A tleap script that builds the chain and sets N, CA, C and O, in Angstrom:
source leaprc.protein.ff14SB
mol = sequence {
  NLEU SER LYS GLU HIE GLU PRO LEU LEU LYS
  ASN LYS CYS GLY VAL VAL SER TYR GLY PRO
  ASP MET LEU PHE ILE PHE GLY GLY TYR GLY
  TYR PRO LEU ILE GLY GLN PRO LEU GLN GLU
  GLY ALA SER TYR ASP TRP GLU ARG PRO ILE
  MET HIE GLY THR SER ILE GLY TRP THR ASN
  GLU MET HIE LEU TYR HIE LEU ARG LYS ASN
  ILE TRP ILE VAL PRO LYS THR THR GLY ILE
  ARG PRO PRO PRO CYS ALA ALA PHE THR LEU
  ASN TRP ILE ASP GLN PHE ARG VAL LEU LEU
  PHE GLY GLY ARG GLN LYS PRO GLU ARG THR
  ASN GLU ILE HIE ILE LEU ASP MET PHE THR
  CTRP
}
set mol.1.N position { -136.702 -160.380 -17.224 }
set mol.1.CA position { -135.529 -160.702 -16.438 }
set mol.1.C position { -134.829 -161.929 -17.013 }
set mol.1.O position { -135.482 -162.855 -17.493 }
set mol.2.N position { -133.521 -161.929 -16.963 }
set mol.2.CA position { -132.736 -163.062 -17.431 }
set mol.2.C position { -132.796 -164.197 -16.416 }
set mol.2.O position { -132.564 -163.984 -15.226 }
set mol.3.N position { -133.107 -165.398 -16.886 }
set mol.3.CA position { -133.188 -166.557 -15.993 }
set mol.3.C position { -131.829 -166.904 -15.380 }
set mol.3.O position { -131.776 -167.514 -14.312 }
set mol.4.N position { -130.731 -166.523 -16.040 }
set mol.4.CA position { -129.417 -166.902 -15.529 }
set mol.4.C position { -129.059 -166.183 -14.234 }
set mol.4.O position { -128.151 -166.622 -13.529 }
set mol.5.N position { -129.736 -165.104 -13.903 }
set mol.5.CA position { -129.403 -164.367 -12.693 }
set mol.5.C position { -130.469 -164.457 -11.604 }
set mol.5.O position { -130.262 -163.946 -10.504 }
set mol.6.N position { -131.596 -165.092 -11.885 }
set mol.6.CA position { -132.657 -165.194 -10.894 }
set mol.6.C position { -132.301 -166.196 -9.801 }
set mol.6.O position { -131.621 -167.189 -10.062 }
set mol.7.N position { -132.758 -165.938 -8.578 }
set mol.7.CA position { -132.569 -166.938 -7.516 }
set mol.7.C position { -133.535 -168.106 -7.708 }
set mol.7.O position { -134.469 -168.043 -8.508 }
set mol.8.N position { -133.279 -169.176 -6.948 }
set mol.8.CA position { -134.244 -170.273 -6.895 }
set mol.8.C position { -135.594 -169.725 -6.456 }
set mol.8.O position { -135.665 -168.663 -5.838 }
set mol.9.N position { -136.664 -170.444 -6.771 }
set mol.9.CA position { -137.950 -170.180 -6.127 }
set mol.9.C position { -137.777 -170.681 -4.704 }
set mol.9.O position { -137.549 -171.873 -4.496 }
set mol.10.N position { -137.880 -169.792 -3.718 }
set mol.10.CA position { -137.518 -170.210 -2.364 }
set mol.10.C position { -138.220 -169.405 -1.293 }
set mol.10.O position { -138.845 -168.378 -1.556 }
set mol.11.N position { -138.093 -169.909 -0.070 }
set mol.11.CA position { -138.566 -169.210 1.118 }
set mol.11.C position { -137.469 -169.299 2.171 }
set mol.11.O position { -136.422 -169.905 1.940 }
set mol.12.N position { -137.712 -168.699 3.314 }
set mol.12.CA position { -136.787 -168.758 4.451 }
set mol.12.C position { -135.392 -168.220 4.126 }
set mol.12.O position { -134.405 -168.656 4.720 }
set mol.13.N position { -135.309 -167.275 3.185 }
set mol.13.CA position { -134.029 -166.647 2.866 }
set mol.13.C position { -133.886 -165.371 3.701 }
set mol.13.O position { -134.836 -164.945 4.358 }
set mol.14.N position { -132.702 -164.770 3.673 }
set mol.14.CA position { -132.472 -163.528 4.388 }
set mol.14.C position { -132.402 -162.365 3.410 }
set mol.14.O position { -131.889 -162.505 2.300 }
set mol.15.N position { -132.925 -161.210 3.831 }
set mol.15.CA position { -132.924 -160.015 2.984 }
set mol.15.C position { -132.573 -158.806 3.839 }
set mol.15.O position { -133.134 -158.612 4.917 }
set mol.16.N position { -131.632 -157.987 3.345 }
set mol.16.CA position { -131.341 -156.686 3.958 }
set mol.16.C position { -131.234 -155.653 2.848 }
set mol.16.O position { -130.940 -155.995 1.702 }
set mol.17.N position { -131.471 -154.395 3.182 }
set mol.17.CA position { -131.290 -153.330 2.196 }
set mol.17.C position { -129.798 -153.160 1.920 }
set mol.17.O position { -128.955 -153.390 2.788 }
set mol.18.N position { -129.498 -152.756 0.699 }
set mol.18.CA position { -128.105 -152.548 0.288 }
set mol.18.C position { -128.069 -151.254 -0.514 }
set mol.18.O position { -128.324 -151.248 -1.719 }
set mol.19.N position { -127.752 -150.173 0.160 }
set mol.19.CA position { -127.816 -148.875 -0.486 }
set mol.19.C position { -129.262 -148.441 -0.682 }
set mol.19.O position { -130.183 -149.098 -0.199 }
set mol.20.N position { -129.460 -147.331 -1.392 }
set mol.20.CA position { -130.819 -146.802 -1.508 }
set mol.20.C position { -131.719 -147.569 -2.474 }
set mol.20.O position { -132.941 -147.456 -2.386 }
set mol.21.N position { -131.141 -148.349 -3.399 }
set mol.21.CA position { -131.949 -148.931 -4.466 }
set mol.21.C position { -131.882 -150.448 -4.571 }
set mol.21.O position { -132.472 -151.022 -5.487 }
set mol.22.N position { -131.177 -151.112 -3.656 }
set mol.22.CA position { -131.010 -152.551 -3.819 }
set mol.22.C position { -131.305 -153.321 -2.541 }
set mol.22.O position { -131.277 -152.781 -1.435 }
set mol.23.N position { -131.590 -154.607 -2.738 }
set mol.23.CA position { -131.748 -155.558 -1.653 }
set mol.23.C position { -130.698 -156.650 -1.828 }
set mol.23.O position { -130.386 -157.036 -2.954 }
set mol.24.N position { -130.155 -157.147 -0.725 }
set mol.24.CA position { -129.250 -158.291 -0.737 }
set mol.24.C position { -130.043 -159.487 -0.230 }
set mol.24.O position { -130.660 -159.424 0.834 }
set mol.25.N position { -130.028 -160.578 -0.994 }
set mol.25.CA position { -130.766 -161.786 -0.645 }
set mol.25.C position { -129.770 -162.931 -0.514 }
set mol.25.O position { -128.943 -163.149 -1.400 }
set mol.26.N position { -129.855 -163.667 0.605 }
set mol.26.CA position { -128.933 -164.780 0.841 }
set mol.26.C position { -129.704 -166.038 1.210 }
set mol.26.O position { -130.711 -165.989 1.916 }
set mol.27.N position { -129.199 -167.181 0.708 }
set mol.27.CA position { -129.648 -168.491 1.144 }
set mol.27.C position { -131.098 -168.790 0.875 }
set mol.27.O position { -131.723 -168.197 -0.004 }
set mol.28.N position { -131.635 -169.740 1.662 }
set mol.28.CA position { -133.028 -170.116 1.566 }
set mol.28.C position { -133.220 -171.583 1.237 }
set mol.28.O position { -132.266 -172.351 1.112 }
set mol.29.N position { -134.480 -171.943 1.103 }
set mol.29.CA position { -134.903 -173.316 0.841 }
set mol.29.C position { -135.840 -173.285 -0.360 }
set mol.29.O position { -136.886 -172.638 -0.315 }
set mol.30.N position { -135.470 -173.983 -1.436 }
set mol.30.CA position { -136.320 -173.935 -2.610 }
set mol.30.C position { -135.836 -174.826 -3.730 }
set mol.30.O position { -135.081 -175.774 -3.513 }
set mol.31.N position { -136.285 -174.505 -4.935 }
set mol.31.CA position { -135.952 -175.316 -6.107 }
set mol.31.C position { -135.830 -174.427 -7.342 }
set mol.31.O position { -136.414 -173.344 -7.387 }
set mol.32.N position { -135.070 -174.879 -8.349 }
set mol.32.CA position { -134.933 -174.098 -9.578 }
set mol.32.C position { -136.102 -174.353 -10.527 }
set mol.32.O position { -136.744 -175.403 -10.481 }
set mol.33.N position { -136.359 -173.374 -11.381 }
set mol.33.CA position { -137.294 -173.573 -12.483 }
set mol.33.C position { -136.676 -174.565 -13.459 }
set mol.33.O position { -135.454 -174.711 -13.499 }
set mol.34.N position { -137.490 -175.238 -14.236 }
set mol.34.CA position { -136.980 -176.189 -15.227 }
set mol.34.C position { -136.056 -175.449 -16.184 }
set mol.34.O position { -136.445 -174.440 -16.771 }
set mol.35.N position { -134.833 -175.948 -16.341 }
set mol.35.CA position { -133.859 -175.342 -17.248 }
set mol.35.C position { -133.094 -174.166 -16.660 }
set mol.35.O position { -132.202 -173.631 -17.318 }
set mol.36.N position { -133.414 -173.753 -15.451 }
set mol.36.CA position { -132.728 -172.621 -14.836 }
set mol.36.C position { -131.322 -173.032 -14.416 }
set mol.36.O position { -131.164 -174.018 -13.696 }
set mol.37.N position { -130.294 -172.298 -14.852 }
set mol.37.CA position { -128.938 -172.635 -14.406 }
set mol.37.C position { -128.749 -172.304 -12.929 }
set mol.37.O position { -129.362 -171.374 -12.406 }
set mol.38.N position { -127.899 -173.076 -12.271 }
set mol.38.CA position { -127.577 -172.805 -10.878 }
set mol.38.C position { -126.478 -171.753 -10.809 }
set mol.38.O position { -125.686 -171.615 -11.741 }
set mol.39.N position { -126.429 -171.019 -9.714 }
set mol.39.CA position { -125.490 -169.916 -9.572 }
set mol.39.C position { -124.060 -170.429 -9.412 }
set mol.39.O position { -123.790 -171.285 -8.569 }
set mol.40.N position { -123.160 -169.905 -10.219 }
set mol.40.CA position { -121.743 -170.251 -10.112 }
set mol.40.C position { -121.215 -169.813 -8.748 }
set mol.40.O position { -121.461 -168.687 -8.318 }
set mol.41.N position { -120.493 -170.698 -8.071 }
set mol.41.CA position { -119.922 -170.384 -6.762 }
set mol.41.C position { -120.828 -170.717 -5.592 }
set mol.41.O position { -120.369 -170.773 -4.451 }
set mol.42.N position { -122.121 -170.943 -5.858 }
set mol.42.CA position { -123.054 -171.285 -4.783 }
set mol.42.C position { -123.049 -172.796 -4.557 }
set mol.42.O position { -122.642 -173.568 -5.424 }
set mol.43.N position { -123.506 -173.196 -3.379 }
set mol.43.CA position { -123.655 -174.615 -3.047 }
set mol.43.C position { -125.131 -174.919 -2.851 }
set mol.43.O position { -125.923 -174.055 -2.475 }
set mol.44.N position { -125.471 -176.165 -3.116 }
set mol.44.CA position { -126.850 -176.621 -2.992 }
set mol.44.C position { -126.840 -177.947 -2.239 }
set mol.44.O position { -126.066 -178.846 -2.567 }
set mol.45.N position { -127.693 -178.067 -1.238 }
set mol.45.CA position { -127.804 -179.281 -0.450 }
set mol.45.C position { -129.225 -179.806 -0.664 }
set mol.45.O position { -130.143 -179.477 0.089 }
set mol.46.N position { -129.389 -180.628 -1.706 }
set mol.46.CA position { -130.710 -181.091 -2.111 }
set mol.46.C position { -131.269 -182.102 -1.120 }
set mol.46.O position { -130.583 -183.040 -0.714 }
set mol.47.N position { -132.512 -181.898 -0.743 }
set mol.47.CA position { -133.174 -182.779 0.222 }
set mol.47.C position { -133.866 -183.951 -0.464 }
set mol.47.O position { -133.688 -185.105 -0.074 }
set mol.48.N position { -134.651 -183.647 -1.482 }
set mol.48.CA position { -135.415 -184.698 -2.144 }
set mol.48.C position { -135.853 -184.231 -3.527 }
set mol.48.O position { -135.981 -183.032 -3.777 }
set mol.49.N position { -136.083 -185.196 -4.429 }
set mol.49.CA position { -136.597 -184.826 -5.748 }
set mol.49.C position { -138.059 -184.377 -5.655 }
set mol.49.O position { -138.821 -184.850 -4.811 }
set mol.50.N position { -138.422 -183.462 -6.536 }
set mol.50.CA position { -139.829 -183.058 -6.663 }
set mol.50.C position { -140.192 -183.169 -8.143 }
set mol.50.O position { -139.537 -183.909 -8.877 }
set mol.51.N position { -141.184 -182.476 -8.581 }
set mol.51.CA position { -141.717 -182.607 -9.936 }
set mol.51.C position { -140.696 -182.359 -11.047 }
set mol.51.O position { -139.745 -181.595 -10.884 }
set mol.52.N position { -140.919 -183.015 -12.164 }
set mol.52.CA position { -140.183 -182.795 -13.413 }
set mol.52.C position { -138.673 -182.944 -13.273 }
set mol.52.O position { -137.925 -182.239 -13.951 }
set mol.53.N position { -138.212 -183.835 -12.419 }
set mol.53.CA position { -136.788 -184.127 -12.337 }
set mol.53.C position { -135.947 -183.097 -11.609 }
set mol.53.O position { -134.720 -183.185 -11.646 }
set mol.54.N position { -136.554 -182.132 -10.955 }
set mol.54.CA position { -135.793 -181.165 -10.178 }
set mol.54.C position { -135.866 -181.551 -8.699 }
set mol.54.O position { -136.673 -182.399 -8.318 }
set mol.55.N position { -135.041 -180.943 -7.884 }
set mol.55.CA position { -134.996 -181.254 -6.446 }
set mol.55.C position { -135.201 -179.986 -5.636 }
set mol.55.O position { -135.051 -178.873 -6.139 }
set mol.56.N position { -135.549 -180.182 -4.370 }
set mol.56.CA position { -135.742 -179.063 -3.445 }
set mol.56.C position { -134.699 -179.180 -2.337 }
set mol.56.O position { -134.356 -180.286 -1.918 }
set mol.57.N position { -134.200 -178.049 -1.866 }
set mol.57.CA position { -133.205 -178.092 -0.807 }
set mol.57.C position { -132.699 -176.717 -0.427 }
set mol.57.O position { -133.285 -175.697 -0.787 }
set mol.58.N position { -131.598 -176.708 0.307 }
set mol.58.CA position { -130.999 -175.500 0.862 }
set mol.58.C position { -129.942 -174.946 -0.083 }
set mol.58.O position { -129.347 -175.688 -0.865 }
set mol.59.N position { -129.712 -173.637 -0.009 }
set mol.59.CA position { -128.708 -173.003 -0.851 }
set mol.59.C position { -127.990 -171.891 -0.092 }
set mol.59.O position { -128.458 -171.418 0.943 }
set mol.60.N position { -126.844 -171.488 -0.631 }
set mol.60.CA position { -126.151 -170.293 -0.132 }
set mol.60.C position { -125.988 -169.280 -1.266 }
set mol.60.O position { -125.015 -168.528 -1.295 }
set mol.61.N position { -126.937 -169.263 -2.192 }
set mol.61.CA position { -126.918 -168.268 -3.264 }
set mol.61.C position { -126.885 -166.857 -2.678 }
set mol.61.O position { -127.435 -166.600 -1.607 }
set mol.62.N position { -126.227 -165.946 -3.403 }
set mol.62.CA position { -126.217 -164.527 -3.055 }
set mol.62.C position { -126.705 -163.745 -4.268 }
set mol.62.O position { -126.238 -163.955 -5.388 }
set mol.63.N position { -127.647 -162.844 -4.030 }
set mol.63.CA position { -128.182 -162.010 -5.105 }
set mol.63.C position { -128.363 -160.579 -4.620 }
set mol.63.O position { -128.567 -160.324 -3.433 }
set mol.64.N position { -128.284 -159.672 -5.551 }
set mol.64.CA position { -128.722 -158.296 -5.341 }
set mol.64.C position { -129.919 -158.082 -6.263 }
set mol.64.O position { -129.916 -158.539 -7.407 }
set mol.65.N position { -130.930 -157.395 -5.769 }
set mol.65.CA position { -132.077 -157.038 -6.595 }
set mol.65.C position { -132.146 -155.523 -6.646 }
set mol.65.O position { -132.249 -154.862 -5.613 }
set mol.66.N position { -132.087 -154.972 -7.860 }
set mol.66.CA position { -132.149 -153.526 -8.042 }
set mol.66.C position { -133.616 -153.131 -8.163 }
set mol.66.O position { -134.287 -153.504 -9.125 }
set mol.67.N position { -134.106 -152.384 -7.199 }
set mol.67.CA position { -135.522 -152.050 -7.114 }
set mol.67.C position { -136.009 -151.188 -8.279 }
set mol.67.O position { -137.068 -151.466 -8.841 }
set mol.68.N position { -135.266 -150.159 -8.650 }
set mol.68.CA position { -135.704 -149.261 -9.728 }
set mol.68.C position { -135.579 -149.901 -11.108 }
set mol.68.O position { -136.439 -149.711 -11.968 }
set mol.69.N position { -134.505 -150.659 -11.313 }
set mol.69.CA position { -134.254 -151.261 -12.631 }
set mol.69.C position { -134.926 -152.620 -12.815 }
set mol.69.O position { -134.980 -153.135 -13.932 }
set mol.70.N position { -135.443 -153.210 -11.725 }
set mol.70.CA position { -136.104 -154.511 -11.774 }
set mol.70.C position { -135.196 -155.580 -12.389 }
set mol.70.O position { -135.599 -156.317 -13.288 }
set mol.71.N position { -133.947 -155.644 -11.876 }
set mol.71.CA position { -133.001 -156.645 -12.373 }
set mol.71.C position { -132.338 -157.365 -11.200 }
set mol.71.O position { -132.180 -156.808 -10.114 }
set mol.72.N position { -131.956 -158.614 -11.448 }
set mol.72.CA position { -131.177 -159.410 -10.501 }
set mol.72.C position { -129.713 -159.294 -10.871 }
set mol.72.O position { -129.361 -159.286 -12.051 }
set mol.73.N position { -128.861 -159.203 -9.864 }
set mol.73.CA position { -127.413 -159.110 -10.055 }
set mol.73.C position { -126.770 -160.171 -9.172 }
set mol.73.O position { -127.144 -160.332 -8.010 }
set mol.74.N position { -125.805 -160.890 -9.725 }
set mol.74.CA position { -125.051 -161.859 -8.926 }
set mol.74.C position { -123.727 -161.199 -8.553 }
set mol.74.O position { -122.897 -160.957 -9.430 }
set mol.75.N position { -123.511 -160.902 -7.263 }
set mol.75.CA position { -122.266 -160.234 -6.880 }
set mol.75.C position { -121.069 -161.182 -7.032 }
set mol.75.O position { -121.179 -162.382 -6.781 }
set mol.76.N position { -119.946 -160.631 -7.439 }
set mol.76.CA position { -118.698 -161.394 -7.484 }
set mol.76.C position { -118.140 -161.412 -6.072 }
set mol.76.O position { -117.897 -160.358 -5.484 }
set mol.77.N position { -117.939 -162.592 -5.530 }
set mol.77.CA position { -117.525 -162.711 -4.135 }
set mol.77.C position { -116.162 -163.378 -4.016 }
set mol.77.O position { -115.700 -164.051 -4.937 }
set mol.78.N position { -115.532 -163.181 -2.870 }
set mol.78.CA position { -114.279 -163.847 -2.537 }
set mol.78.C position { -114.469 -164.515 -1.180 }
set mol.78.O position { -115.464 -164.272 -0.496 }
set mol.79.N position { -113.537 -165.337 -0.803 }
set mol.79.CA position { -113.639 -165.976 0.512 }
set mol.79.C position { -114.586 -167.155 0.503 }
set mol.79.O position { -115.051 -167.594 -0.549 }
set mol.80.N position { -114.861 -167.654 1.684 }
set mol.80.CA position { -115.705 -168.837 1.851 }
set mol.80.C position { -117.109 -168.402 2.236 }
set mol.80.O position { -117.295 -167.661 3.201 }
set mol.81.N position { -118.085 -168.861 1.486 }
set mol.81.CA position { -119.475 -168.543 1.807 }
set mol.81.C position { -119.947 -169.365 3.003 }
set mol.81.O position { -119.427 -170.454 3.243 }
set mol.82.N position { -120.925 -168.859 3.755 }
set mol.82.CA position { -121.577 -169.715 4.747 }
set mol.82.C position { -122.188 -170.926 4.038 }
set mol.82.O position { -122.459 -170.858 2.839 }
set mol.83.N position { -122.407 -172.019 4.746 }
set mol.83.CA position { -122.987 -173.200 4.098 }
set mol.83.C position { -124.434 -172.943 3.679 }
set mol.83.O position { -125.056 -171.987 4.141 }
set mol.84.N position { -124.973 -173.804 2.796 }
set mol.84.CA position { -126.385 -173.672 2.449 }
set mol.84.C position { -127.253 -173.724 3.710 }
set mol.84.O position { -127.111 -174.632 4.528 }
set mol.85.N position { -128.148 -172.750 3.862 }
set mol.85.CA position { -128.981 -172.699 5.058 }
set mol.85.C position { -130.240 -171.887 4.800 }
set mol.85.O position { -130.351 -171.188 3.793 }
set mol.86.N position { -131.178 -171.990 5.716 }
set mol.86.CA position { -132.451 -171.278 5.640 }
set mol.86.C position { -132.910 -170.946 7.052 }
set mol.86.O position { -132.383 -171.477 8.029 }
set mol.87.N position { -133.888 -170.070 7.148 }
set mol.87.CA position { -134.539 -169.734 8.419 }
set mol.87.C position { -133.559 -169.168 9.446 }
set mol.87.O position { -133.604 -169.542 10.618 }
set mol.88.N position { -132.695 -168.288 9.022 }
set mol.88.CA position { -131.685 -167.658 9.874 }
set mol.88.C position { -132.013 -166.178 10.050 }
set mol.88.O position { -132.968 -165.673 9.460 }
set mol.89.N position { -131.225 -165.495 10.855 }
set mol.89.CA position { -131.337 -164.051 11.015 }
set mol.89.C position { -130.226 -163.387 10.225 }
set mol.89.O position { -129.081 -163.836 10.272 }
set mol.90.N position { -130.545 -162.325 9.500 }
set mol.90.CA position { -129.571 -161.565 8.716 }
set mol.90.C position { -129.782 -160.087 9.031 }
set mol.90.O position { -130.832 -159.523 8.724 }
set mol.91.N position { -128.763 -159.457 9.653 }
set mol.91.CA position { -128.893 -158.061 10.078 }
set mol.91.C position { -127.583 -157.313 9.902 }
set mol.91.O position { -126.501 -157.880 10.062 }
set mol.92.N position { -127.695 -156.027 9.570 }
set mol.92.CA position { -126.514 -155.162 9.549 }
set mol.92.C position { -125.988 -155.013 10.973 }
set mol.92.O position { -126.770 -154.811 11.902 }
set mol.93.N position { -124.643 -155.113 11.155 }
set mol.93.CA position { -124.055 -154.880 12.476 }
set mol.93.C position { -123.218 -153.605 12.493 }
set mol.93.O position { -122.924 -153.079 13.567 }
set mol.94.N position { -122.834 -153.106 11.337 }
set mol.94.CA position { -122.207 -151.794 11.198 }
set mol.94.C position { -122.380 -151.381 9.740 }
set mol.94.O position { -123.120 -152.030 9.001 }
set mol.95.N position { -121.715 -150.322 9.320 }
set mol.95.CA position { -121.959 -149.818 7.958 }
set mol.95.C position { -121.360 -150.684 6.855 }
set mol.95.O position { -121.621 -150.434 5.677 }
set mol.96.N position { -120.565 -151.694 7.204 }
set mol.96.CA position { -119.914 -152.531 6.205 }
set mol.96.C position { -120.279 -154.012 6.279 }
set mol.96.O position { -120.122 -154.734 5.294 }
set mol.97.N position { -120.765 -154.475 7.434 }
set mol.97.CA position { -120.895 -155.918 7.635 }
set mol.97.C position { -122.319 -156.341 8.020 }
set mol.97.O position { -123.065 -155.626 8.689 }
set mol.98.N position { -122.644 -157.554 7.550 }
set mol.98.CA position { -123.933 -158.178 7.861 }
set mol.98.C position { -123.656 -159.444 8.667 }
set mol.98.O position { -122.756 -160.216 8.336 }
set mol.99.N position { -124.434 -159.648 9.724 }
set mol.99.CA position { -124.327 -160.833 10.570 }
set mol.99.C position { -125.401 -161.838 10.160 }
set mol.99.O position { -126.583 -161.507 10.069 }
set mol.100.N position { -124.959 -163.077 9.914 }
set mol.100.CA position { -125.874 -164.193 9.683 }
set mol.100.C position { -125.781 -165.082 10.921 }
set mol.100.O position { -124.698 -165.554 11.267 }
set mol.101.N position { -126.907 -165.310 11.583 }
set mol.101.CA position { -126.900 -166.120 12.803 }
set mol.101.C position { -127.956 -167.209 12.724 }
set mol.101.O position { -129.089 -166.973 12.307 }
set mol.102.N position { -127.554 -168.421 13.138 }
set mol.102.CA position { -128.490 -169.520 13.308 }
set mol.102.C position { -129.030 -170.070 12.009 }
set mol.102.O position { -128.392 -169.988 10.960 }
set mol.103.N position { -130.221 -170.633 12.102 }
set mol.103.CA position { -130.887 -171.177 10.936 }
set mol.103.C position { -130.932 -172.687 10.927 }
set mol.103.O position { -130.708 -173.360 11.934 }
set mol.104.N position { -131.229 -173.183 9.754 }
set mol.104.CA position { -131.381 -174.620 9.565 }
set mol.104.C position { -130.498 -175.082 8.417 }
set mol.104.O position { -130.479 -174.474 7.347 }
set mol.105.N position { -129.773 -176.155 8.651 }
set mol.105.CA position { -128.963 -176.817 7.632 }
set mol.105.C position { -129.406 -178.261 7.600 }
set mol.105.O position { -129.046 -179.051 8.473 }
set mol.106.N position { -130.187 -178.603 6.593 }
set mol.106.CA position { -130.858 -179.911 6.517 }
set mol.106.C position { -131.689 -180.092 7.783 }
set mol.106.O position { -132.370 -179.148 8.182 }
set mol.107.N position { -131.671 -181.274 8.448 }
set mol.107.CA position { -132.576 -181.423 9.595 }
set mol.107.C position { -132.062 -180.734 10.857 }
set mol.107.O position { -132.781 -180.649 11.853 }
set mol.108.N position { -130.840 -180.250 10.822 }
set mol.108.CA position { -130.217 -179.680 12.026 }
set mol.108.C position { -130.483 -178.180 12.158 }
set mol.108.O position { -130.496 -177.449 11.168 }
set mol.109.N position { -130.692 -177.738 13.393 }
set mol.109.CA position { -130.720 -176.306 13.700 }
set mol.109.C position { -129.303 -175.931 14.114 }
set mol.109.O position { -128.569 -176.753 14.662 }
set mol.110.N position { -128.925 -174.689 13.849 }
set mol.110.CA position { -127.562 -174.270 14.152 }
set mol.110.C position { -127.564 -172.931 14.863 }
set mol.110.O position { -128.515 -172.158 14.747 }
set mol.111.N position { -126.498 -172.660 15.598 }
set mol.111.CA position { -126.306 -171.330 16.177 }
set mol.111.C position { -124.992 -170.741 15.671 }
set mol.111.O position { -124.352 -169.947 16.362 }
set mol.112.N position { -124.591 -171.138 14.454 }
set mol.112.CA position { -123.366 -170.601 13.848 }
set mol.112.C position { -123.502 -169.107 13.594 }
set mol.112.O position { -124.598 -168.592 13.370 }
set mol.113.N position { -122.372 -168.429 13.636 }
set mol.113.CA position { -122.307 -167.008 13.309 }
set mol.113.C position { -121.377 -166.833 12.112 }
set mol.113.O position { -120.265 -167.362 12.094 }
set mol.114.N position { -121.841 -166.089 11.118 }
set mol.114.CA position { -121.030 -165.736 9.954 }
set mol.114.C position { -121.150 -164.237 9.758 }
set mol.114.O position { -122.235 -163.672 9.898 }
set mol.115.N position { -120.039 -163.591 9.434 }
set mol.115.CA position { -120.055 -162.160 9.167 }
set mol.115.C position { -119.665 -161.952 7.711 }
set mol.115.O position { -118.600 -162.386 7.272 }
set mol.116.N position { -120.541 -161.284 6.969 }
set mol.116.CA position { -120.320 -161.023 5.552 }
set mol.116.C position { -119.916 -159.565 5.360 }
set mol.116.O position { -120.638 -158.653 5.765 }
set mol.117.N position { -118.761 -159.354 4.743 }
set mol.117.CA position { -118.312 -157.997 4.443 }
set mol.117.C position { -118.937 -157.586 3.122 }
set mol.117.O position { -118.582 -158.118 2.070 }
set mol.118.N position { -119.854 -156.656 3.172 }
set mol.118.CA position { -120.662 -156.281 2.013 }
set mol.118.C position { -119.968 -155.312 1.066 }
set mol.118.O position { -120.502 -155.008 -0.001 }
set mol.119.N position { -118.802 -154.826 1.430 }
set mol.119.CA position { -118.134 -153.866 0.565 }
set mol.119.C position { -116.872 -154.411 -0.076 }
set mol.119.O position { -116.430 -153.893 -1.102 }
set mol.120.N position { -116.289 -155.433 0.501 }
set mol.120.CA position { -115.170 -156.085 -0.174 }
set mol.120.C position { -115.581 -157.414 -0.785 }
set mol.120.O position { -114.843 -157.988 -1.586 }
set mol.121.N position { -116.759 -157.906 -0.408 }
set mol.121.CA position { -117.322 -159.155 -0.904 }
set mol.121.C position { -116.329 -160.275 -0.763 }
set mol.121.O position { -116.625 -161.412 -1.130 }
savepdb mol mol.pdb
quit
């Protein structure tokens, strides 16, 4: 796999199925591998430094993972992304849109609602 398309090493991200062969992964709390480029268009809210000069924190990265091909894809998006967050709920609300609710943004818990249009991005 190409390191330029991999997500951070992270937890507390959201995952939903996207068609028959892919998963959509959003946000989370984690850190990059040494030398790993950060995703263009994503935001990172670093909490603190950890080993080898890298930091750990929240992100709003968006990725698709193709199950059969074993590849990461960075979708081209438009509009404003939700802020970097983790530990939220991510669920389909109809055939085109995913609801992101709540979660954590730094030390704060939130009850924000964001709707992501998965077909117009």
